[in-house]
N, C-alpha and C positions, 0 to 999 in steps of 0.2 A: 732911892733911885726910882723914877717912874717906869711903868711898863714899857713905854716907848724907848726910853734910854737903854733899858735892859736889853731889848731885842736888837737895837741898833749896835750896841757895843758887842753883843754876842756875834752878830754877823761879821763885824770887823775882825774879831778874834779868830773866828772859824773859817774865814775866807769866803763867805758868801757875798755876792754882789749887792744884795739888798736884804733888809729886814723881812721883806715879804717872803723870803725863802721859808721862814718858819710857819707861815700860813699854810703853804702846801704840805709841809711836813706834818702839821697837826691835822689837816684834813685827811691826809693819807692814813695817819694813825687811827682816825675815827672810823673811816669807811673802807680802808684797804683798796685804794684806787690804783696804786702802782705796784707791779710785781716784777720779779726777775724775768728777763727775756721779753718784756712787753715792748710794743711800739707805741709811742706817746706823741701826740701833737700838742704843743704849747702855743696858744694864741696870745698875742700881746707880750711876747717873751722878754723884751728888753727891760732891764740891762742883763738879765740872765740868771737871777736867783732861783726861779722855778726850774729853769733848765738844769741847774746844778743838782737840785734835790731829785728831780726826775731821773737824771743820769745815774745818780748814786743808787736809786731804787731799782732801775731796770738792769743794772750791771753790764758787764762786757758783752753779753749776748743780746742785749736790748738795743733799742734805737729811740732817739728823741729828736723831734723836728720842731724847731722854734721859728715862729713867724712874727714879724713886727715891721711897722713902717720905718722904724729907726734901725740903724746898723747895730748889730750885736757883736761885740768883740769876741774873738775866739776864746773858748774855754780850754785852757791848755791841758788840764788833767784828764779830760774826757773827750778829746777830739775823736777818739775811735768810735764813739756812739752818738755824737751830737752833730746835727747839721742845721744850718739856719737859712731862712729865706727872708730877704728884705722885700716886702710886698704888702699889698692891700687885700684883706680878706674879701672885699666886695668884688674883686677882680677875678674873673674866671681863670685867668692864666696862673694866678697865685695858687688857687685851689688845685689846678691840674698839676702844678709843680709839686705840691704836697703829695698828691697821689703817686706821682712818679717816684719820689724819694721813699715813700712808705712801701711801695711795691705791693700794695693790696690793702685790705682792711686793717684798721688800727685797733688797739686795745683800750685806749683812753684818749679823750680830748680834754685839756684843762685850759681855762681861760681866766686871766686876771686883767683882762682889758678894761680900761676906764677912759671916759671921754676927757678931752681937754676941758678943764674946769672954767666955767664962766662966772661962778660966784652966785648964780641964781639957781637955787636948789631944784626947783621944779623942772627947769630946763636940763640941768645936769642929770637928774634922775631919769628923765625921759630918754636922754642920750645913752645912759648906761643900760637901760632896758633894750634899746635898739641894738647895742653891741652884744648883749646877752643873747638876743634872738639870732644874731649872725653866728654866734658860737654854736647855738643849738642846730642851726641849719647845716653848719659845717660838720657837726657830730653826726647828723643824720646821713650825710653823704659818706663819711669815712668810717664810722664805727662798725665793727662786726657784731654778730649776735653776742649778747652778754657784756658788751663794752660799757665803759663808764664815762660820765661827763662831770666835770667840775666847772661851774661858771659863776662869775661875780655879778651882782646887781646892787644898785642902791635901793634901800627900802623906800616904798612909796606906792603910788597908784599903779594898778595893773600887775603888780608882782605876783599876787595870788593867781591871777588869770594865767600868767606865764608859767607858774609852777604847775597848774593843772595841765597845761600843754605838755610839759615835761613828763608828767605822770602818765600820759597816754603813750609815751614812747619808751618808758623804763619800768622795770619791775617795781621799784619804789624810788621816792625822792625825799631827801632830807635837807632841811634848811638849817644853817648854823653860822655863827660868827666865831671864828677861831680866836683864841686868847691873844695871838700875835697881832690882831687888828688893833688899831689905835682905839683908845677908850672913847674918843669923841666921834669915831667913824660910824657912818650909817650903812657901811657895806655889809652885804649878806651873801653867803655862798650857798648855792643850790647844788647838791650832789645827786646825780641820776645814776642809779646802780642797775646794771643788767639791761642793756639795750634790747628791746623787744623787736624782733623782725619776723615777718610772716613769709613762708615759703610759697605762697600763692598770691595772686593779684586779681582784682575784679576783672571779669571777662574770661579768665582762664577756664578751659574745659578739661576735665580729667575724670578718670575712672576711680571710684572709691568703694570701700566696703563699710557698711554701717555696723559699727562695733558696740554701740551703746545707745542709750536714750537720755536726752537732756531733761532737766526739770520741767520744761514746758511741753515735753512730749515729742520734740523733734528728734529725728535720728541724728546720731553723732558719729562722724568719721574722723580718722586721725591721719593727717598728712605730715610726715616727718615730725610727729609729736604736736603739731598744731591742730587745734580743735575746729572742726568744720560742721556746723549745724545744717541739716537738710530736712525740711519739713515733709511730712507725708511719706515717710520711709520706715522700714522695719529692720530690726537687728538681724544681721546675716545677709541682707540684701547687697548685691554688687551692682552698681549702676554708674552711668555717666552723668556728671553734674556740671553746671556752669556757676562759677563763683560770682556772687552778686555784691557782697560787701565784705570788707576786711577791717577788723579792729586789731589793736596790738596783741590781744591774747586769744582771739577767736575770730571766726568768720561765718558767713552765711552763704549757702548755695542752693540752687534750684535744680530739680531733676530735668535732664534734657530728654524730651519726648521723641 
């Protein structure tokens, strides 16, 4: 029996709506993306295989929100924790509806979105990358600090550049192809672990205490655990600063005279 037939038959026997359910199951086993009590957003959720896996993982105290242009039939066993939206992720009204259902920041965004296949690989790969970027933008809007992202893309040009963008927004990023993917598939899953968020923004003015010195000699302040480098300052100094630049893990500020 081929790997494709094995997962297809297992899905039928275990009541999953698609063999793709095992992809999310394996990705979760690899990087612990889904936890009990989580709020999860599933993009490209039809027919519902990933919704089923996510609902099992988050349990009765969790919530899963599925989004797709296609209608998703009700999942009878987990109606208490799954809600679906029929809509387009490029539409601001769809994203607003997600925020309303989530009731705040979410713990994970997972995306198995794929383009309608044209048969021309370069075009299909470019479209898959576009969808992956949409998923990333959605994750940046919805994920709370420490949240996770799983996104599918077809291997090809600009994937490494996209991965580098993810690395700027997460503690680390892993690329993998789960065993449940078809042997001939070019799909690659990028898992972003630990959404990085800064408690300050460029232009903010605040009072800080210099608590340490960086390797380049700049003073180092801590704002809710976020490192802020301030040149020309001394340890123990308390002063007002203006934030000039913010990176995922640290920022730069200047003394306000």
